[in-house]
N, C-alpha and C positions, 0 to 999 in steps of 0.2 A: 187745263180746263178752259171752258169758254170765257169765263169772267177774266181769267188771266190774259187770254189772247186779246180781248176787247180793250182792257186797260193798257196793255202793251201797245196796241194800235193807237190809242189816244195819246199816250206819252211820246210816241215816236214822231209825231208831226204836229207842228204849231198850226196847221190848217184846221185841226179839230179844236174848236173852242170849248166844247163840252161833250160829255158822255153821260146820258141818263140811263140808269139801270132800274128797271121795274120788275117786280114779281108779276108774272103774267096773270091777267084777269083781276088785278087789284090796282089800286093807286099807290101802293106801298113801294118806296124806292128812294133813290138818292141820285144826285147829279154831281159828277166830277167836272170842275171847270178851271179855266185859266183866269187868273186875276189880272185886271188891267195894269196894276202896278208890279206885276211879275209874281211868279209862284202859282201854286195850285190851291184849290179849295174844294170842299165837299159841302153840298147844299141840300136843304130839306124844306118842304112846304107842308108842315102839319096843319091840321084843321082843329084849332083849340076848342071850338064849340062842340065838335063831334067826338074827337079823340083826345080826351084830356091827358091821358097817360103818355101818349106818343111824344109830345113836346118835352115833358119832364124826363122821360127815359133818354131822349136824344141828349138833352143838356147834361144829365147824369153821366152818360157814357163818356162824353167829351171832357167833362170836369175830371173824371177819373184818370185821364191822361194829361191833365193840366192845360186844357184848351178851352178858351171861351170864344163865343161867336164874335166875328168881326162885323157881321151883318145880322141885325136882329130887329125886325119890325113887323107890325101887322098891316095887312092890306085887304082889299076886297071887303070893306066894311067890318073888319075884325074877324072875318071868317078864315083867313089864311095867315099863318105866321111864316116869315121868311127867315131862315137861319143858315148862315154860311160860316164854316170854320176853315181856317188855314190848315193845310196838310203838307207834309214833306213830299218832295219830288223823288219818291223812292217806291219802286214797284211793290216790294214786299210789305212795306208799311201801309200802302194804299189798299192792297189786297186784304191785309189783316183787318183794317178798318171797315172795308166793305163787308167782309164776312161777319164781323161782329154786329154791324148795323142790321144786316139782313136776318141774322139768326136771333140776336138779343132784342132788337127793337121790333122787327116785323115778323118774328117767329116763323121764318122760312123753313119749310120741311124739305126733306130729300127728294120728294116727288114734285116739288114746285119747279117751274121753268122761269128763266129770266128773259126779259126783252131788252134789247139795247138800241139806243137812238143817239146818233151823233149830230151835233150842230157844227156845220162847216163855216169857216171864215167867209168863203165865197157866197154862202146862203145869205149872210148878213149884208154883204156888199151888194148883192143883187136886190135884196129887199129895199135898201136905201136908194138905189138907182130907180127902182120902180116907184117908190114914194116921191122922189124928186121929180121924175117924169110926170107923174100924176099931178103934183102940185103945180108944175110949170104949165101943163095943159089947161088946168082949171083957171089959171091967171089969164090965159089968152082969150 
């Protein structure tokens, strides 16, 4: 299926820093990422002021598999919680987690479609170059 192909693509190349999976026409989704110190993670950005149950349900799902967040903080004036959990570098385990999150947390239906977005290493490098060029130009 499409989710499997996109996760396989992400895992196949270190050029992909992250893969964001969203249910089309919603903000519901998850991000698979590469940790700086090595390994993989799955991340979420629940809105605790609007969706009280979402954060609790994410924490409960990962606690049920013995996993606590390694990143956990509020940002944007407390409007967004950042939660990242370490995950195994195993296609089937990742697909199982993604499917559980999409169905159990976000109540994805069979008629819903998914949207996939990749962040490339070269995108970050280009953004840094542009920032550095802009900073250098402003100093002149």
